[in-house]
C-alpha positions, -999 to +999 in steps of 0.1 A: +142+147+200+118+157+228+094+173+203+092+140+184+084+121+216+056+145+223+042+141+188+044+103+189+027+103+223-001+125+210-006+102+181-006+072+204-032+087+227-055+098+199-051+063+183-063+047+216-092+072+218-103+064+183-102+026+190-122+031+222-149+048+201-150+019+176-130+036+149-097+024+134-066+038+152-055+053+119-083+078+123-067+090+155-032+091+139-046+113+111-063+135+136-030+139+155-014+150+123-041+176+116-038+190+151-001+193+150-002+209+116-027+234+128-002+244+155+025+250+129+044+217+134+064+209+103+080+177+091+106+161+112+134+138+100+131+114+128+093+111+123+098+105+086+123+077+093+099+061+118+070+063+094+090+048+066+101+020+090+065+014+100+053+011+064+082-012+056+074-035+085+037-035+076+045-046+040+069-072+054+041-087+076+018-087+045+044-107+027+045-132+055+008-138+055+001-136+018+007-166-005+024-158-038+000-182-055-029-160-046-011-129-058-003-145-092-040-153-097-053-140-131-084-124-116-063-103-092-043-088-120-074-084-142-094-065-115-064-043-106-058-035-143-094-029-151-098-007-120-069+015-131-082+017-167-117+027-156-104+054-132-081+069-158-108+068-185-133+086-161-110+112-145-090+124-176-120+139-193-132+154-160-099+170-153-096+184-189-132+197-186-123+215-153-092+229-170-113+243-198-136+259-172-106+277-157-110+262-122-081+270-098-050+247-101-065+231-132-066+259-157-049+251-189-041+216-177-022+195-202-032+159-213+000+145-198-007+161-164-043+149-165-031+113-172-007+115-144-033+127-119-059+102-130-033+074-127-026+086-092-063+086-083-065+049-093-044+038-063-058+028-030-043+028+005-027-006+011-018+004+047-054+014+056-070-016+040-046-040+057-050-025+091-088-026+089-088-063+077-063-072+103-083-056+131-114-075+120-095-108+117-103-111+080-068-111+065-071-148+057-106-146+042-112-151+005-122-115-002-094-102+022-068-122+003-081-110-031-083-073-019-047-074-006-035-090-038-051-063-059-036-036-037-001-051-039-005-052-077-013-015-076+018-009-054+039-027-079+025-006-107+032+025-087+068+015-080+074+009-117+057+042-126+077+062-101+109+046-112+103+056-148+090+090-141+121+098-120+143+087-149+156+057-129+149+027-152+154-006-133+181-029-145+175-062-161+181-079-128+148-065-115+131-090-138+143-118-115+118-107-089+090-121-111+105-155-107+091-155-072+057-161-087+070-193-102+095-204-076+076-193-045+051-222-044+078-248-051+100-233-024+071-233+001+064-270-008+100-280-002+101-261+030+069-278+042+083-312+033+115-304+052+095-295+083+074-327+080+106-348+077+122-331+107+091-337+128+090-373+118+126-378+127+122-361+160+092-381+169+110-413+159 
């Protein structure tokens, strides 16, 4: 427990130091991880739980700030899909070529493995992008909304991919989640109407 407190304190201090130099605090957090790893610090169950909780809370705040209507926009899905296709089309031949050259870790690489790695390369860091946009106060801007929408689409694709690769096929109930894209705007409109009515009644 004490070790975890020391590690978190180090990450907090380096995060503040990075911010004072004009860099995102994430740079300091990464540096803290590199330093601790250099001293032989291994993974810790408490740290893993805290990190999972932090990512979950960050995604929750994204959901609070992002409108479902913007996520369901055609250009968001088109750009996300096109980006993944381009990355896969570029990296698969490169990985296979490196495998034919006998490079370490890539020698005799199979097509399925190359596709898997290329697909993984097509994803971006939602956490990093959100923190940078949030610190600059650009989460609500047009390009900020589009960028976050694209990253969330990538996250959805990653979740589906991981589920199928682990042999855990989602049930048919999971399809109900896509109703949010249709029902979300209507629910938001009803909620806004309710708030307006309550305000009118209270003022009267």
